[in-house]
Each structure stands twice: as C-alpha cells, then as structure tokens.
Phi, psi and omega in degrees: 000150183251121179280140170249122185240118182245109179300150183290338186083000177255196188290344175195179176098142176206154178257132186239127175232173180091016179219142179253107183278001176272002177236156175301142181263139177282169186299320181294319180294318177300317180297321180291320177295318180298319179298318178294322178298315179294330180282315187256346174074329177224126177240139177241128181245102181280163171058050178238103182275069190278140170274174176300321179294323177297316180297318178296317181296317179299312181300314182298333180295339186252018172129011181085185189262142171283172178265117184253102181272165166074346179236124183290134179288166179288153182303132175083358183219094189292346184249007180245129171248152178264120172264102189222157178209129179283157180301328184258012185288139181242355177297152178305148182302136179283133172062040183273357178255150179304138177193165167247129190305127173052039182293348178281356179277157176297325178229082183296156181296141177294322184211173177226140174246136181222124185246127183276121181252298176249110186246122180297155180286346179222153172068190174079017176300150169256127182258144179234149177231119184286113186271351166287313179297323180297320178289317182302323184267357186296135176304145186301323182291322178290319179298320179298330180285334185256341178303129177087354181284142172260119180276143178263112182259143177203150176269007191298323183294332181260314196244000170291159179306331178267003185278183183303322181254024183270214189299331183272357181278114187240155171059039177256137182282335177288144183267080182263134182240103179285165179190162182294339178298341177293345181282347181293158181236159180213136178266137170220145174300137179285321172255121184211161176280137173297132187293343178255317185265339184079358182286136180285145177201176176267141181238116177084176182198176178307139186124281171282332173273121183251357179171186177232137180300127179091352176250136175280166186300329181296335176260320186290317186292316174299325178295317178299319179296317179297319182293318183294329175295324180284313187298330183259016182302151185305321185289349178260005192259154165230126178256115185267121176267126186278152169228150174301148179062034176248134172255136167239150173228138179227159183263107180295345180275348185243333187229153161265161175214163176204153176275156172231157182262222180090014180233028177308139182091002179230140172288152176216134180216127173225152175250137188232139169232163171239151181261129184301156175306146185275131179248006179087000000 
C-alpha cells in the first residue's frame, strides 16, 4: 500500500491516508509510518473504523504497550483507557495543561495513540507544541540556563490524593484512581537527544516537572514559569481538529500536548493507548 502524507502546515503534524488500520500492517508499512511519525511528530489517520483489538494491534506494532498508571482500563482491554466526558459534566477538563504523557516514569512512553469514537460537533481540539522547534528558537541566554539541567518529574499535582484528580475530584466520568505513589520523583534531562533521531529537544514542562535538581524553589519555580510560556508559544503549535473514526499518534519525546474544551452539552469519547519506550 502507498501512504499519502499531507503536512498540516503548522509546526508539526500530518494527515495520512492510503492505509487500512483495521488490518495487520506489514513490516514495510510500519517502517514507513514510523519514519513519517519521526518526521512530523503527530500523525492523523482519518476514516478508520477501528475496534479495540485493532487499536491494540496497531499500538503493539510500534513497540508494545506503555505502563498506564492511575486510570482504570476499559473492561477486557488492559492497555486501553477511555478519555471521556459527559455532556453534563462539570468537573475540570481532563489534561488541559501542557504535558508529555507519564513523563514522571523512569521509562516514559515513546508515543500515544488516541482514537476518536464520539466527537462533538464543536470544540475539543487537541493542541501540540513542537519541542524541537522550541529549543531551536530559544534565546541563547535562556538556553544557557537550562542546558545540563536535570528536571524533577512527579505526578503529585495531578494524581496524589491531594492532587487535581485526587479525593476532592467529584462527578468525573473518567475512572481515575489517585494514590500515594504519585508522590515519587524521577529525574530526566530537560534538554536531551531524541533516542531515535538524535535531534535535540526539550522534554517535559511545568506540571509534571516540579523543579530542577540542584536549584532551590526560589530559582526553579520562576524558571519553570518562564519556560512554560516559551514552550507553548503559538509558533510551535499544531491544533488538531477531530473527526469520528480518526486515529492520531504522537511522539511524547518530541511534543507537548493538551486538551481543549468548547464542547459543553456534548458527549465525547476517545480510546487511548501508549507505546512503550524505544529500545532500538
């Protein structure tokens, strides 16, 4: 099969046609999709009426499944979580701040797959910020301040019992399970080489990053605030508009992402998997 790849015209992202994700993919097709993914960082596959088994098979083709904590999987599919919101839901929007999925893990997932099932007629775009572009354009003085820093990642702000999705989070349709393990921390270089392409980029941002090793909060927190303003700038973004039966996959090592609202009064349902860290 011949892939047709149409770049978004924004800072990253491309639309891919000419492939049927409801069937097993041959080695050459997987390699071609992977090459496009590494090039564009976010790929969108329209008109794919995928079952849960199709989504699992596709994900496994790109390196197996990541470890997804804190959110209970859907029945019968241990690697799929439901990202859902009811039409009448009033809880704060899930994942509305910039982040790289599960960056607080020792081996965060290389990528994420998200399949659109119930898509509202308005709103609900997923935004991405290209962190290679963010580093390339970074002012020299700011880059000098972050080169060599080890960022301290933690899930505590979101998934600890006192966090955003903890004990006080009520009336949410997603099955989120907070826990004390969210208090743990993990170090990752803030500026690092992409493990497959070797291209330098920024990894993670304020939210899962709670500080920098060797800096006290009086220095680290203002720096994090300055960085998040830079990392999410408009010129680094791609805003993805959803369609029913569309799969997207993104590279957590290259981009940040966040959810957006604007669809109050409408149900929304997507199924999500993560792709395990790449070992070569």
